[in-house]
VEXVEX-240429 format. One record per residue (C-alpha): residue number from 1; residue in three letters; x, y, z negated. Coordinates in steps of 0.001 Angstrom, whole numbers, plus 524288, in hexadecimal, padded with zeros to 5 digits. Each point is the difference from the previous one (the first is absolute). Layout:
<rs>
R num residu u v w
R NUM ALA X Y Z
...
</rs>
This chain:
<rs>
R num residu u v w
R 1 MET 70EE6 D0F24 C3A2F
R 2 VAL 80417 7FFBD 80E46
R 3 ALA 7FF80 7F32E 80771
R 4 ILE 80D62 7FA2C 802E5
R 5 LYS 801C3 7FEB8 80EB0
R 6 LYS 80C23 7FA36 80636
R 7 ASP 802F9 7FBC5 80DE3
R 8 LYS 8004C 7F12F 80087
R 9 VAL 80AE4 7FFA4 80A3F
R 10 THR 80943 80B10 7FC2B
R 11 GLY 7FC6E 8019C 7F199
R 12 GLN 7FE7F 80EC0 8018D
R 13 ALA 7F6B8 806E8 7F6B2
R 14 LEU 7F41F 805E6 806AE
R 15 GLY 7F716 80B6B 7FCD9
R 16 THR 7F4C7 806FE 806B9
R 17 GLY 7FD15 80E55 7FDB6
R 18 ARG 7F4E8 8088F 804BD
R 19 ARG 7FD10 80E86 7FFE6
R 20 LYS 7F565 80706 807C4
R 21 THR 7FFF5 7F864 80CDF
R 22 SER 80E33 7FB5D 7FF53
R 23 VAL 80403 7F210 7FD06
R 24 ALA 80E07 7FC26 7FCD2
R 25 ARG 80575 7F22F 7FF47
R 26 VAL 80CA3 7FFDB 7F83E
R 27 ARG 80A68 7F551 7FF14
R 28 ILE 80B76 800F0 7F6A6
R 29 ALA 80BF8 7F775 7FEE0
R 30 ALA 80CCF 80116 7F8AE
R 31 GLY 8094F 808C3 80785
R 32 LYS 8072C 80CFB 8003A
R 33 GLY 7F4CF 809E2 7FFA6
R 34 LYS 7FC8C 80130 80E82
R 35 VAL 7F20F 804B9 8026B
R 36 THR 7F9E1 7FE2F 80D7B
R 37 VAL 7F264 80468 80402
R 38 ASN 7FA54 7FA5F 80CA5
R 39 GLY 80DAB 7FC3B 80486
R 40 LYS 805BB 80D9F 7FDBA
R 41 ASP 80820 8056D 7F4DC
R 42 ILE 7F7EF 80708 7F5A5
R 43 LEU 806B3 80D0F 802DE
R 44 GLU 7FC10 7FED2 80E3F
R 45 TYR 7F200 7FB6C 7FDB8
R 46 PHE 7FCC7 8095F 7F4D5
R 47 PRO 80743 80CD6 802DE
R 48 LEU 7F970 80718 7F491
R 49 VAL 80725 7FEB3 7F30B
R 50 GLN 7F34E 7FEAD 7F844
R 51 ASP 7FC49 7F3E6 807D8
R 52 GLN 80D8B 7FA00 7FE0F
R 53 ASN 7FF84 80302 7F176
R 54 ALA 7F2C4 7F934 7FEB6
R 55 ILE 8069A 7F347 803F4
R 56 TYR 80D02 80220 7F926
R 57 SER 7F963 8040B 7F33A
R 58 THR 7FA25 7F25A 7FED4
R 59 LEU 80D9A 7F9FD 80057
R 60 ASP 805C6 80A98 7F73A
R 61 ILE 7F5F5 7FDB0 7F519
R 62 VAL 804A5 7F1F4 7FE78
R 63 GLY 80E46 80365 802E1
R 64 LYS 80166 7F6DE 80BB4
R 65 ARG 80288 80967 80B47
R 66 LYS 80C61 7F91A 804AE
R 67 GLU 7FBC6 7F204 7FCE1
R 68 PHE 7F557 7FD7B 80A18
R 69 ASP 7FE94 8007B 80EB5
R 70 VAL 7F248 804DF 802F3
R 71 ASN 7F8E7 7FD32 80CC6
R 72 ILE 7F30A 8071D 801F2
R 73 ARG 7F5B0 7FEA9 80AA6
R 74 VAL 7F636 80B20 7FF1C
R 75 LEU 7F4BF 80408 808CB
R 76 GLY 7F4A1 80983 80011
R 77 GLY 7FE85 80DAE 7FAAB
R 78 GLY 80A17 80AD2 7FF73
R 79 PRO 80D8C 80104 7FA12
R 80 THR 7FBC0 80372 7F21D
R 81 GLY 7F5D7 7F534 7FF81
R 82 GLN 809D9 7F668 80584
R 83 SER 80A6D 803A0 7F5FB
R 84 GLY 7F5EB 7FE94 7F518
R 85 ALA 7FC49 7F290 8051B
R 86 CYS 80E6D 7FC3F 800AB
R 87 LYS 801EB 8047D 7F1F7
R 88 MET 7F505 7F767 7FAF4
R 89 GLY 8040A 7F459 8085C
R 90 LEU 80DFC 800FA 7FB38
R 91 ALA 7FB7E 80081 7F1DF
R 92 ARG 7F7D1 7F3C1 80210
R 93 ALA 80B4C 7F911 806A3
R 94 LEU 80907 8036C 7F49F
R 95 CYS 7F608 7FA1F 7F699
R 96 SER 7FFB5 7F3A9 8084A
R 97 TYR 80ED3 7FF4F 7FF8D
R 98 ASP 80125 8023E 7F154
R 99 THR 7F44D 8008A 7F6C8
R 100 GLU 8080E 807AF 7F5F5
R 101 LEU 7FEEC 80BE1 808FA
R 102 PHE 7F128 80052 7FEE0
R 103 GLN 7FF26 80891 7F3CE
R 104 PRO 808E1 80B5C 80449
R 105 LEU 7F96B 80064 80D5C
R 106 ARG 7F282 7FF77 7F9BA
R 107 ASP 80338 80ABE 7F625
R 108 ASN 804AA 80933 80ACE
R 109 GLY 7F3FF 7FDD1 80895
R 110 PHE 80685 7F8C6 80B45
R 111 LEU 7F654 7F4AE 7FF93
R 112 THR 7F3B3 80863 7FFE0
R 113 ARG 7F897 800AF 80CDA
R 114 ASP 7FD07 80E01 80424
R 115 SER 7F189 7FE7E 80305
R 116 ARG 7FE1A 80D4E 80685
R 117 MET 7FADF 7FE4B 80DCE
R 118 LYS 7FA99 80937 80A57
R 119 GLU 7F1AA 802DA 7FD9A
R 120 ARG 7F6EF 7FBF8 80AFD
R 121 LYS 7F890 80988 8089A
R 122 LYS 7F190 800DA 7FC8F
R 123 PRO 7F509 80127 80A1D
R 124 GLY 7FB14 80DDD 80250
R 125 LEU 80CE5 8060B 7FBA0
R 126 HIS 80C2D 80405 80794
R 127 GLY 80933 7F8DA 7F6B9
R 128 ALA 7FF6F 7F8B1 7F332
R 129 ARG 7FA95 80BF1 7F8F5
R 130 ARG 80069 80B4E 8099C
R 131 GLY 7F247 803E8 803DB
R 132 THR 7FAEA 80779 80BB3
R 133 GLN 80362 80E53 801F4
R 134 PHE 7F5B1 8099A 7FB08
R 135 SER 7FA4F 8090A 80A34
R 136 LYS 7F861 80C3D 7FC18
R 137 ARG 7F9EB 8016F 80D73
</rs>
């Protein structure tokens, strides 16, 4: 079960999502379906459709695309990692808003943290696994 987090002043539901090195802090409140990311409209911040769909799919699963205004602050990583972090943060915020939404989000994998991270470089190698070039002479 996800912890219920709400803002003490505004009453907005909160959620934090992470993927790779990106961290997203999501706030949702009842509204008309406006999604802003770092002060910009979602279409402006995420020009790729796959990144937009990652966020919209979370709202579409629970059928609440036009019921919430979503405000996201995201930092670190690249666009795909950021959209993945936003997706998880939004799912957690929806669970904080209404606990009935937990099961459909859980069943569709929106609450599962993607644990894949970049592998570290090892000493004596050029990269994480790439060794030195072989020389015959």
